[in-house]
DOMI-320965 format. One record per atom (N, C-alpha, C, CB): residue in three letters; chain; atom name; x, y, z. Coordinates in steps of 0.2 Angstrom, whole numbers, plus 5000, padded with zeros to 4 digits. Glycine has a CB too. Example, Ala and Ser with C-alpha at 12.3 -4.5 7.8 and 13.67 -1.06 7.14 Angstrom:
<recs>
<rec><seke>ALA</seke><dofi>A</dofi><drendo>N</drendo><xx>5066</xx><yy>4972</yy><zz>5039</zz></rec>
<rec><seke>ALA</seke><dofi>A</dofi><drendo>CA</drendo><xx>5062</xx><yy>4978</yy><zz>5039</zz></rec>
<rec><seke>ALA</seke><dofi>A</dofi><drendo>C</drendo><xx>5066</xx><yy>4984</yy><zz>5039</zz></rec>
<rec><seke>ALA</seke><dofi>A</dofi><drendo>CB</drendo><xx>5057</xx><yy>4978</yy><zz>5045</zz></rec>
<rec><seke>SER</seke><dofi>A</dofi><drendo>N</drendo><xx>5064</xx><yy>4989</yy><zz>5035</zz></rec>
<rec><seke>SER</seke><dofi>A</dofi><drendo>CA</drendo><xx>5068</xx><yy>4995</yy><zz>5036</zz></rec>
<rec><seke>SER</seke><dofi>A</dofi><drendo>C</drendo><xx>5064</xx><yy>5000</yy><zz>5039</zz></rec>
<rec><seke>SER</seke><dofi>A</dofi><drendo>CB</drendo><xx>5070</xx><yy>4997</yy><zz>5029</zz></rec>
</recs>
This chain:
<recs>
<rec><seke>MET</seke><dofi>A</dofi><drendo>N</drendo><xx>4981</xx><yy>5072</yy><zz>5106</zz></rec>
<rec><seke>MET</seke><dofi>A</dofi><drendo>CA</drendo><xx>4980</xx><yy>5069</yy><zz>5099</zz></rec>
<rec><seke>MET</seke><dofi>A</dofi><drendo>C</drendo><xx>4985</xx><yy>5073</yy><zz>5096</zz></rec>
<rec><seke>MET</seke><dofi>A</dofi><drendo>CB</drendo><xx>4972</xx><yy>5070</yy><zz>5095</zz></rec>
<rec><seke>THR</seke><dofi>A</dofi><drendo>N</drendo><xx>4989</xx><yy>5068</yy><zz>5092</zz></rec>
<rec><seke>THR</seke><dofi>A</dofi><drendo>CA</drendo><xx>4996</xx><yy>5072</yy><zz>5088</zz></rec>
<rec><seke>THR</seke><dofi>A</dofi><drendo>C</drendo><xx>4994</xx><yy>5075</yy><zz>5084</zz></rec>
<rec><seke>THR</seke><dofi>A</dofi><drendo>CB</drendo><xx>5002</xx><yy>5068</yy><zz>5085</zz></rec>
<rec><seke>LEU</seke><dofi>A</dofi><drendo>N</drendo><xx>4997</xx><yy>5079</yy><zz>5078</zz></rec>
<rec><seke>LEU</seke><dofi>A</dofi><drendo>CA</drendo><xx>4998</xx><yy>5081</yy><zz>5073</zz></rec>
<rec><seke>LEU</seke><dofi>A</dofi><drendo>C</drendo><xx>4997</xx><yy>5076</yy><zz>5066</zz></rec>
<rec><seke>LEU</seke><dofi>A</dofi><drendo>CB</drendo><xx>5004</xx><yy>5085</yy><zz>5074</zz></rec>
<rec><seke>THR</seke><dofi>A</dofi><drendo>N</drendo><xx>5002</xx><yy>5070</yy><zz>5067</zz></rec>
<rec><seke>THR</seke><dofi>A</dofi><drendo>CA</drendo><xx>5006</xx><yy>5064</yy><zz>5067</zz></rec>
<rec><seke>THR</seke><dofi>A</dofi><drendo>C</drendo><xx>4999</xx><yy>5061</yy><zz>5065</zz></rec>
<rec><seke>THR</seke><dofi>A</dofi><drendo>CB</drendo><xx>5011</xx><yy>5061</yy><zz>5073</zz></rec>
<rec><seke>GLU</seke><dofi>A</dofi><drendo>N</drendo><xx>4998</xx><yy>5060</yy><zz>5071</zz></rec>
<rec><seke>GLU</seke><dofi>A</dofi><drendo>CA</drendo><xx>4992</xx><yy>5052</yy><zz>5072</zz></rec>
<rec><seke>GLU</seke><dofi>A</dofi><drendo>C</drendo><xx>4986</xx><yy>5057</yy><zz>5067</zz></rec>
<rec><seke>GLU</seke><dofi>A</dofi><drendo>CB</drendo><xx>4988</xx><yy>5050</yy><zz>5085</zz></rec>
<rec><seke>GLU</seke><dofi>A</dofi><drendo>N</drendo><xx>4983</xx><yy>5063</yy><zz>5067</zz></rec>
<rec><seke>GLU</seke><dofi>A</dofi><drendo>CA</drendo><xx>4978</xx><yy>5067</yy><zz>5063</zz></rec>
<rec><seke>GLU</seke><dofi>A</dofi><drendo>C</drendo><xx>4978</xx><yy>5063</yy><zz>5060</zz></rec>
<rec><seke>GLU</seke><dofi>A</dofi><drendo>CB</drendo><xx>4978</xx><yy>5073</yy><zz>5059</zz></rec>
<rec><seke>LYS</seke><dofi>A</dofi><drendo>N</drendo><xx>4984</xx><yy>5068</yy><zz>5054</zz></rec>
<rec><seke>LYS</seke><dofi>A</dofi><drendo>CA</drendo><xx>4983</xx><yy>5065</yy><zz>5047</zz></rec>
<rec><seke>LYS</seke><dofi>A</dofi><drendo>C</drendo><xx>4985</xx><yy>5055</yy><zz>5048</zz></rec>
<rec><seke>LYS</seke><dofi>A</dofi><drendo>CB</drendo><xx>4991</xx><yy>5071</yy><zz>5040</zz></rec>
<rec><seke>HIS</seke><dofi>A</dofi><drendo>N</drendo><xx>4990</xx><yy>5053</yy><zz>5051</zz></rec>
<rec><seke>HIS</seke><dofi>A</dofi><drendo>CA</drendo><xx>4989</xx><yy>5046</yy><zz>5051</zz></rec>
<rec><seke>HIS</seke><dofi>A</dofi><drendo>C</drendo><xx>4979</xx><yy>5046</yy><zz>5050</zz></rec>
<rec><seke>HIS</seke><dofi>A</dofi><drendo>CB</drendo><xx>4993</xx><yy>5040</yy><zz>5059</zz></rec>
<rec><seke>GLN</seke><dofi>A</dofi><drendo>N</drendo><xx>4975</xx><yy>5047</yy><zz>5051</zz></rec>
<rec><seke>GLN</seke><dofi>A</dofi><drendo>CA</drendo><xx>4968</xx><yy>5044</yy><zz>5054</zz></rec>
<rec><seke>GLN</seke><dofi>A</dofi><drendo>C</drendo><xx>4965</xx><yy>5048</yy><zz>5046</zz></rec>
<rec><seke>GLN</seke><dofi>A</dofi><drendo>CB</drendo><xx>4965</xx><yy>5048</yy><zz>5063</zz></rec>
<rec><seke>ASP</seke><dofi>A</dofi><drendo>N</drendo><xx>4967</xx><yy>5051</yy><zz>5043</zz></rec>
<rec><seke>ASP</seke><dofi>A</dofi><drendo>CA</drendo><xx>4965</xx><yy>5055</yy><zz>5037</zz></rec>
<rec><seke>ASP</seke><dofi>A</dofi><drendo>C</drendo><xx>4968</xx><yy>5051</yy><zz>5032</zz></rec>
<rec><seke>ASP</seke><dofi>A</dofi><drendo>CB</drendo><xx>4968</xx><yy>5063</yy><zz>5037</zz></rec>
<rec><seke>THR</seke><dofi>A</dofi><drendo>N</drendo><xx>4975</xx><yy>5049</yy><zz>5031</zz></rec>
<rec><seke>THR</seke><dofi>A</dofi><drendo>CA</drendo><xx>4972</xx><yy>5047</yy><zz>5026</zz></rec>
<rec><seke>THR</seke><dofi>A</dofi><drendo>C</drendo><xx>4971</xx><yy>5036</yy><zz>5025</zz></rec>
<rec><seke>THR</seke><dofi>A</dofi><drendo>CB</drendo><xx>4979</xx><yy>5051</yy><zz>5021</zz></rec>
<rec><seke>GLY</seke><dofi>A</dofi><drendo>N</drendo><xx>4970</xx><yy>5037</yy><zz>5032</zz></rec>
<rec><seke>GLY</seke><dofi>A</dofi><drendo>CA</drendo><xx>4969</xx><yy>5028</yy><zz>5031</zz></rec>
<rec><seke>GLY</seke><dofi>A</dofi><drendo>C</drendo><xx>4959</xx><yy>5030</yy><zz>5032</zz></rec>
<rec><seke>GLY</seke><dofi>A</dofi><drendo>CB</drendo><xx>4975</xx><yy>5022</yy><zz>5040</zz></rec>
<rec><seke>ILE</seke><dofi>A</dofi><drendo>N</drendo><xx>4957</xx><yy>5034</yy><zz>5032</zz></rec>
<rec><seke>ILE</seke><dofi>A</dofi><drendo>CA</drendo><xx>4947</xx><yy>5037</yy><zz>5029</zz></rec>
<rec><seke>ILE</seke><dofi>A</dofi><drendo>C</drendo><xx>4949</xx><yy>5034</yy><zz>5021</zz></rec>
<rec><seke>ILE</seke><dofi>A</dofi><drendo>CB</drendo><xx>4945</xx><yy>5052</yy><zz>5028</zz></rec>
<rec><seke>LEU</seke><dofi>A</dofi><drendo>N</drendo><xx>4953</xx><yy>5041</yy><zz>5019</zz></rec>
<rec><seke>LEU</seke><dofi>A</dofi><drendo>CA</drendo><xx>4956</xx><yy>5039</yy><zz>5013</zz></rec>
<rec><seke>LEU</seke><dofi>A</dofi><drendo>C</drendo><xx>4955</xx><yy>5034</yy><zz>5007</zz></rec>
<rec><seke>LEU</seke><dofi>A</dofi><drendo>CB</drendo><xx>4960</xx><yy>5040</yy><zz>5014</zz></rec>
<rec><seke>GLN</seke><dofi>A</dofi><drendo>N</drendo><xx>4958</xx><yy>5029</yy><zz>5010</zz></rec>
<rec><seke>GLN</seke><dofi>A</dofi><drendo>CA</drendo><xx>4961</xx><yy>5023</yy><zz>5007</zz></rec>
<rec><seke>GLN</seke><dofi>A</dofi><drendo>C</drendo><xx>4952</xx><yy>5020</yy><zz>5008</zz></rec>
<rec><seke>GLN</seke><dofi>A</dofi><drendo>CB</drendo><xx>4970</xx><yy>5018</yy><zz>5011</zz></rec>
<rec><seke>HIS</seke><dofi>A</dofi><drendo>N</drendo><xx>4953</xx><yy>5021</yy><zz>5013</zz></rec>
<rec><seke>HIS</seke><dofi>A</dofi><drendo>CA</drendo><xx>4949</xx><yy>5014</yy><zz>5014</zz></rec>
<rec><seke>HIS</seke><dofi>A</dofi><drendo>C</drendo><xx>4943</xx><yy>5019</yy><zz>5012</zz></rec>
<rec><seke>HIS</seke><dofi>A</dofi><drendo>CB</drendo><xx>4949</xx><yy>5010</yy><zz>5023</zz></rec>
<rec><seke>LEU</seke><dofi>A</dofi><drendo>N</drendo><xx>4939</xx><yy>5024</yy><zz>5012</zz></rec>
<rec><seke>LEU</seke><dofi>A</dofi><drendo>CA</drendo><xx>4936</xx><yy>5027</yy><zz>5002</zz></rec>
<rec><seke>LEU</seke><dofi>A</dofi><drendo>C</drendo><xx>4938</xx><yy>5025</yy><zz>4998</zz></rec>
<rec><seke>LEU</seke><dofi>A</dofi><drendo>CB</drendo><xx>4936</xx><yy>5033</yy><zz>4998</zz></rec>
<rec><seke>GLN</seke><dofi>A</dofi><drendo>N</drendo><xx>4945</xx><yy>5023</yy><zz>4995</zz></rec>
<rec><seke>GLN</seke><dofi>A</dofi><drendo>CA</drendo><xx>4947</xx><yy>5024</yy><zz>4988</zz></rec>
<rec><seke>GLN</seke><dofi>A</dofi><drendo>C</drendo><xx>4944</xx><yy>5016</yy><zz>4987</zz></rec>
<rec><seke>GLN</seke><dofi>A</dofi><drendo>CB</drendo><xx>4955</xx><yy>5026</yy><zz>4987</zz></rec>
<rec><seke>GLN</seke><dofi>A</dofi><drendo>N</drendo><xx>4946</xx><yy>5011</yy><zz>4993</zz></rec>
<rec><seke>GLN</seke><dofi>A</dofi><drendo>CA</drendo><xx>4944</xx><yy>5004</yy><zz>4992</zz></rec>
<rec><seke>GLN</seke><dofi>A</dofi><drendo>C</drendo><xx>4936</xx><yy>5003</yy><zz>4990</zz></rec>
<rec><seke>GLN</seke><dofi>A</dofi><drendo>CB</drendo><xx>4947</xx><yy>4999</yy><zz>4999</zz></rec>
<rec><seke>LEU</seke><dofi>A</dofi><drendo>N</drendo><xx>4933</xx><yy>5006</yy><zz>4994</zz></rec>
<rec><seke>LEU</seke><dofi>A</dofi><drendo>CA</drendo><xx>4926</xx><yy>5005</yy><zz>4995</zz></rec>
<rec><seke>LEU</seke><dofi>A</dofi><drendo>C</drendo><xx>4923</xx><yy>5006</yy><zz>4987</zz></rec>
<rec><seke>LEU</seke><dofi>A</dofi><drendo>CB</drendo><xx>4922</xx><yy>5011</yy><zz>5001</zz></rec>
<rec><seke>LYS</seke><dofi>A</dofi><drendo>N</drendo><xx>4926</xx><yy>5013</yy><zz>4985</zz></rec>
<rec><seke>LYS</seke><dofi>A</dofi><drendo>CA</drendo><xx>4921</xx><yy>5015</yy><zz>4976</zz></rec>
<rec><seke>LYS</seke><dofi>A</dofi><drendo>C</drendo><xx>4925</xx><yy>5009</yy><zz>4972</zz></rec>
<rec><seke>LYS</seke><dofi>A</dofi><drendo>CB</drendo><xx>4923</xx><yy>5025</yy><zz>4970</zz></rec>
<rec><seke>GLN</seke><dofi>A</dofi><drendo>N</drendo><xx>4931</xx><yy>5006</yy><zz>4976</zz></rec>
<rec><seke>GLN</seke><dofi>A</dofi><drendo>CA</drendo><xx>4933</xx><yy>5002</yy><zz>4970</zz></rec>
<rec><seke>GLN</seke><dofi>A</dofi><drendo>C</drendo><xx>4930</xx><yy>4993</yy><zz>4967</zz></rec>
<rec><seke>GLN</seke><dofi>A</dofi><drendo>CB</drendo><xx>4939</xx><yy>5003</yy><zz>4972</zz></rec>
<rec><seke>GLN</seke><dofi>A</dofi><drendo>N</drendo><xx>4927</xx><yy>4994</yy><zz>4976</zz></rec>
<rec><seke>GLN</seke><dofi>A</dofi><drendo>CA</drendo><xx>4923</xx><yy>4988</yy><zz>4974</zz></rec>
<rec><seke>GLN</seke><dofi>A</dofi><drendo>C</drendo><xx>4917</xx><yy>4993</yy><zz>4971</zz></rec>
<rec><seke>GLN</seke><dofi>A</dofi><drendo>CB</drendo><xx>4922</xx><yy>4981</yy><zz>4980</zz></rec>
<rec><seke>LYS</seke><dofi>A</dofi><drendo>N</drendo><xx>4913</xx><yy>4996</yy><zz>4970</zz></rec>
<rec><seke>LYS</seke><dofi>A</dofi><drendo>CA</drendo><xx>4912</xx><yy>4996</yy><zz>4968</zz></rec>
<rec><seke>LYS</seke><dofi>A</dofi><drendo>C</drendo><xx>4908</xx><yy>4998</yy><zz>4961</zz></rec>
<rec><seke>LYS</seke><dofi>A</dofi><drendo>CB</drendo><xx>4912</xx><yy>4996</yy><zz>4971</zz></rec>
<rec><seke>ILE</seke><dofi>A</dofi><drendo>N</drendo><xx>4915</xx><yy>4999</yy><zz>4959</zz></rec>
<rec><seke>ILE</seke><dofi>A</dofi><drendo>CA</drendo><xx>4917</xx><yy>5000</yy><zz>4952</zz></rec>
<rec><seke>ILE</seke><dofi>A</dofi><drendo>C</drendo><xx>4918</xx><yy>4993</yy><zz>4949</zz></rec>
<rec><seke>ILE</seke><dofi>A</dofi><drendo>CB</drendo><xx>4923</xx><yy>5005</yy><zz>4952</zz></rec>
<rec><seke>LEU</seke><dofi>A</dofi><drendo>N</drendo><xx>4920</xx><yy>4988</yy><zz>4954</zz></rec>
<rec><seke>LEU</seke><dofi>A</dofi><drendo>CA</drendo><xx>4920</xx><yy>4981</yy><zz>4950</zz></rec>
<rec><seke>LEU</seke><dofi>A</dofi><drendo>C</drendo><xx>4915</xx><yy>4977</yy><zz>4950</zz></rec>
<rec><seke>LEU</seke><dofi>A</dofi><drendo>CB</drendo><xx>4924</xx><yy>4976</yy><zz>4952</zz></rec>
<rec><seke>GLN</seke><dofi>A</dofi><drendo>N</drendo><xx>4908</xx><yy>4979</yy><zz>4956</zz></rec>
<rec><seke>GLN</seke><dofi>A</dofi><drendo>CA</drendo><xx>4904</xx><yy>4979</yy><zz>4954</zz></rec>
<rec><seke>GLN</seke><dofi>A</dofi><drendo>C</drendo><xx>4895</xx><yy>4978</yy><zz>4949</zz></rec>
<rec><seke>GLN</seke><dofi>A</dofi><drendo>CB</drendo><xx>4906</xx><yy>4980</yy><zz>4956</zz></rec>
<rec><seke>GLN</seke><dofi>A</dofi><drendo>N</drendo><xx>4900</xx><yy>4985</yy><zz>4946</zz></rec>
<rec><seke>GLN</seke><dofi>A</dofi><drendo>CA</drendo><xx>4895</xx><yy>4990</yy><zz>4941</zz></rec>
<rec><seke>GLN</seke><dofi>A</dofi><drendo>C</drendo><xx>4897</xx><yy>4984</yy><zz>4935</zz></rec>
<rec><seke>GLN</seke><dofi>A</dofi><drendo>CB</drendo><xx>4898</xx><yy>4999</yy><zz>4940</zz></rec>
<rec><seke>GLN</seke><dofi>A</dofi><drendo>N</drendo><xx>4905</xx><yy>4982</yy><zz>4934</zz></rec>
<rec><seke>GLN</seke><dofi>A</dofi><drendo>CA</drendo><xx>4907</xx><yy>4976</yy><zz>4928</zz></rec>
<rec><seke>GLN</seke><dofi>A</dofi><drendo>C</drendo><xx>4905</xx><yy>4973</yy><zz>4928</zz></rec>
<rec><seke>GLN</seke><dofi>A</dofi><drendo>CB</drendo><xx>4912</xx><yy>4972</yy><zz>4926</zz></rec>
<rec><seke>ARG</seke><dofi>A</dofi><drendo>N</drendo><xx>4905</xx><yy>4970</yy><zz>4932</zz></rec>
<rec><seke>ARG</seke><dofi>A</dofi><drendo>CA</drendo><xx>4899</xx><yy>4962</yy><zz>4933</zz></rec>
<rec><seke>ARG</seke><dofi>A</dofi><drendo>C</drendo><xx>4890</xx><yy>4961</yy><zz>4927</zz></rec>
<rec><seke>ARG</seke><dofi>A</dofi><drendo>CB</drendo><xx>4895</xx><yy>4962</yy><zz>4946</zz></rec>
</recs>
């Protein structure tokens, strides 16, 4: 795996975590 591919995976994971956080916040607001 190349460095750029590893970086891309990291950003994908970070984006996924951010989405999960947003979903949790939205659920708490209800």
